[in-house]
C-alpha positions as CSV (number, residue, x, y, z in Angstrom):
1,X,-14.1,-9.7,18.2
2,X,-15.0,-6.4,19.7
3,X,-13.1,-3.6,17.8
4,X,-12.0,-0.8,20.1
5,X,-12.5,2.6,18.5
6,X,-11.2,6.0,19.4
7,X,-13.7,8.9,19.0
8,X,-13.3,10.5,15.5
9,X,-10.8,13.3,15.3
10,X,-12.4,16.7,15.2
11,X,-9.7,18.6,13.3
12,X,-7.0,17.8,10.7
13,X,-4.5,18.8,13.3
14,X,-5.8,16.2,15.7
15,X,-5.7,13.6,13.0
16,X,-2.2,14.6,12.1
17,X,-1.0,14.2,15.7
18,X,-2.6,10.7,15.9
19,X,-0.9,9.6,12.7
20,X,2.5,11.0,13.7
21,X,2.3,9.0,16.9
22,X,2.1,5.8,14.9
23,X,5.3,6.4,13.0
24,X,8.1,4.0,13.9
25,X,5.9,1.6,15.8
26,X,5.2,-2.0,14.8
27,X,1.7,-3.2,14.1
28,X,2.0,-5.4,17.2
29,X,3.0,-2.4,19.3
30,X,-0.1,-0.5,18.2
31,X,-2.4,-3.4,18.7
32,X,-1.2,-3.9,22.2
33,X,-1.5,-0.2,23.1
34,X,-5.1,0.1,21.9
35,X,-6.2,-3.3,23.2
36,X,-6.9,-4.7,19.7
37,X,-7.0,-8.5,19.6
38,X,-4.5,-10.1,17.3
39,X,-6.0,-13.1,15.3
40,X,-4.2,-16.4,15.7
41,X,-4.2,-16.9,11.9
42,X,-3.5,-13.6,10.2
43,X,-3.5,-15.2,6.8
44,X,-7.2,-15.7,7.1
45,X,-7.7,-12.1,8.4
46,X,-6.2,-10.1,5.6
47,X,-8.1,-7.0,6.5
48,X,-7.1,-7.1,10.2
49,X,-4.1,-4.7,9.8
50,X,-6.2,-2.0,8.1
51,X,-9.0,-2.4,10.7
52,X,-6.5,-2.0,13.5
53,X,-5.0,1.2,12.0
54,X,-8.5,2.5,11.5
55,X,-9.3,1.8,15.2
56,X,-6.1,3.6,16.3
57,X,-6.9,6.7,14.3
58,X,-10.7,6.8,14.9
59,X,-12.3,6.4,11.5
60,X,-16.1,6.8,11.5
61,X,-17.6,5.9,8.1
62,X,-17.7,2.1,8.5
63,X,-18.3,0.5,5.1
64,X,-20.1,3.5,3.6
65,X,-19.0,4.9,0.3
66,X,-17.6,8.1,1.8
67,X,-14.2,9.1,3.2
68,X,-13.1,7.2,6.3
69,X,-13.0,10.4,8.4
70,X,-16.4,11.7,7.2
71,X,-16.3,14.9,9.3
72,X,-12.9,15.9,7.8
73,X,-13.5,14.5,4.3
74,X,-10.2,12.5,4.6
75,X,-9.8,8.9,3.3
76,X,-7.3,6.5,5.1
77,X,-5.1,4.3,2.9
78,X,-2.4,2.0,4.1
79,X,0.5,1.6,1.6
80,X,2.4,-1.7,1.8
81,X,6.1,-1.1,1.1
82,X,9.4,-3.0,1.5
83,X,12.4,-2.0,3.6
84,X,13.8,-0.1,0.6
85,X,10.7,2.1,0.5
86,X,9.3,0.5,-2.7
87,X,5.5,0.2,-3.0
88,X,4.6,-3.5,-3.3
89,X,1.0,-3.5,-4.7
90,X,-1.8,-1.5,-6.2
91,X,-4.1,0.4,-3.8
92,X,-7.9,-0.4,-3.8
93,X,-10.1,2.7,-4.0
94,X,-13.7,1.7,-4.5
95,X,-16.1,-0.7,-6.2
96,X,-16.8,-0.1,-9.9
97,X,-20.6,0.5,-10.1
98,X,-21.9,-1.7,-12.9
99,X,-25.7,-1.3,-12.6
100,X,-26.7,2.1,-11.1
101,X,-24.3,4.3,-13.1
102,X,-26.6,6.3,-15.4
103,X,-26.1,10.1,-15.2
104,X,-23.3,9.6,-12.7
105,X,-20.8,12.4,-13.0
106,X,-17.1,12.5,-11.9
107,X,-17.7,14.9,-8.9
108,X,-20.5,12.6,-7.6
109,X,-18.6,9.3,-7.8
110,X,-17.0,7.5,-4.9
111,X,-13.5,7.6,-6.5
112,X,-13.6,11.4,-6.5
113,X,-14.7,11.7,-2.9
114,X,-12.3,9.1,-1.6
115,X,-9.3,10.5,-3.4
116,X,-10.0,14.2,-2.8
117,X,-7.9,14.1,0.4
118,X,-6.0,11.1,1.6
119,X,-4.0,10.2,4.7
120,X,-1.4,7.6,3.5
121,X,0.0,5.3,6.2
122,X,3.0,3.4,4.7
123,X,3.6,0.0,6.3
124,X,7.0,-1.7,5.8
125,X,6.8,-5.5,6.0
126,X,9.9,-7.4,7.1
127,X,10.5,-10.5,4.9
128,X,10.0,-13.7,6.8
129,X,8.5,-12.1,9.9
130,X,4.9,-11.9,11.1
131,X,2.6,-9.1,10.1
132,X,2.8,-7.9,13.7
133,X,6.4,-7.0,13.1
134,X,5.6,-4.7,10.2
135,X,6.6,-1.2,11.0
136,X,4.7,2.1,10.3
137,X,6.7,4.6,8.3
138,X,5.9,8.3,8.2
139,X,2.3,8.9,7.4
140,X,1.5,11.8,5.0
141,X,-1.5,13.7,3.6
142,X,-2.1,14.1,-0.1
143,X,-4.5,16.1,-2.3
144,X,-4.5,15.6,-6.1
145,X,-2.9,18.6,-7.9
146,X,-4.5,19.9,-11.1
147,X,-2.7,17.4,-13.3
148,X,-3.3,14.4,-11.1
149,X,-7.0,15.3,-10.8
150,X,-7.3,15.6,-14.6
151,X,-5.7,12.2,-15.1
152,X,-8.0,10.6,-12.5
153,X,-11.0,12.0,-14.1
154,X,-9.9,10.9,-17.6
155,X,-9.2,7.4,-16.4
156,X,-12.5,7.1,-14.6
157,X,-14.5,8.5,-17.6
158,X,-12.9,6.1,-20.0
159,X,-14.0,3.2,-17.9
160,X,-17.5,4.5,-17.3
161,X,-18.0,5.1,-21.0
162,X,-17.5,1.4,-21.6
163,X,-19.7,0.5,-18.6
164,X,-22.5,2.7,-20.0
165,X,-22.3,0.8,-23.3
166,X,-22.2,-2.6,-21.6
167,X,-18.8,-3.4,-23.1
168,X,-17.4,-5.0,-20.0
169,X,-15.1,-7.3,-22.1
170,X,-13.1,-4.2,-23.1
171,X,-12.4,-3.2,-19.6
172,X,-9.0,-4.4,-18.4
173,X,-6.1,-3.6,-16.1
174,X,-4.1,-2.1,-18.9
175,X,-6.5,0.9,-19.2
176,X,-5.7,4.1,-17.3
177,X,-2.6,6.0,-16.6
178,X,-2.9,6.0,-12.8
179,X,-6.3,4.5,-12.1
180,X,-7.0,1.0,-13.3
181,X,-9.8,-1.6,-13.0
182,X,-9.2,-5.1,-11.6
183,X,-11.5,-7.9,-10.5
184,X,-12.8,-7.5,-7.0
185,X,-13.8,-11.1,-6.0
186,X,-12.5,-14.1,-4.1
187,X,-12.8,-16.3,-7.3
188,X,-14.3,-16.3,-10.8
189,X,-17.6,-17.8,-9.6
190,X,-18.6,-14.6,-7.8
191,X,-20.8,-12.4,-10.0
192,X,-22.7,-9.1,-9.7
193,X,-25.6,-7.5,-11.6
194,X,-24.9,-5.3,-14.6
195,X,-26.6,-3.9,-17.7
196,X,-25.5,-5.4,-21.0
197,X,-24.9,-3.7,-24.4
198,X,-28.6,-4.3,-25.4
199,X,-30.0,-3.0,-22.1
200,X,-30.5,-6.5,-20.7
201,X,-29.7,-7.6,-17.2
202,X,-26.5,-9.7,-17.0
203,X,-24.1,-11.2,-14.5
204,X,-20.4,-10.3,-14.6
205,X,-17.3,-10.2,-12.4
206,X,-17.3,-7.6,-9.7
207,X,-14.6,-5.0,-10.3
208,X,-12.9,-2.3,-8.4
209,X,-10.9,0.9,-9.1
210,X,-7.2,0.7,-8.0
211,X,-4.3,3.2,-8.0
212,X,-1.3,1.9,-9.9
213,X,1.8,1.2,-7.7
214,X,3.9,3.4,-9.9
215,X,1.7,6.4,-9.1
216,X,1.6,5.8,-5.3
217,X,5.4,5.4,-5.4
218,X,5.7,8.9,-6.8
219,X,3.5,10.2,-4.0
220,X,5.6,8.4,-1.4
221,X,8.9,9.7,-2.9
222,X,7.5,13.2,-3.0
223,X,6.3,13.0,0.6
224,X,9.6,11.7,1.8
225,X,11.6,13.9,-0.6
226,X,13.3,10.9,-2.1
227,X,14.9,10.8,-5.6
């Protein structure tokens, strides 16, 4: 499938205008307007919705570990919500680096760069209807305030301390106030390279950093001025 792409926005104002034009439209409406092919079996194309929104807004980073709008330093995140405005799942941020992590500092990591400035696009799914009937709510920009930035850094450092010691069995989804770690693989047979507690090369489950839904709910409520 050829993915149509707009040219990357050159300013935040231009990106804001593009995002605002999506508000209120269904996923199917947007796909039709930009000529984006809708797969026959959406259950097998779970990333299609995000790719379509990326195409509509003109992201330019591809799969690189940098913000989606590299010129502007803005990351794009879709936020699945229900019709009551409740966030339905955690938000993937980036892969947890398990092998090449030595001397990595907070301000150099992908989590910091991807969450320094985010364009959130809430998508409301209607129960019992196709993904194409899901509707875009009001997109909003977010930068971490001082408290949020400190919590993100603390959560990240706690995980990386265990990674540096090779103590992967102690890393679980209960860690972290707003940033958590979860497996990032289709099934348990998928493994990745890592360094064990004795400096040996080992195989372990791929993992990723995710934002907890309770935190993104707070961001959504603040943006929409909800109680």
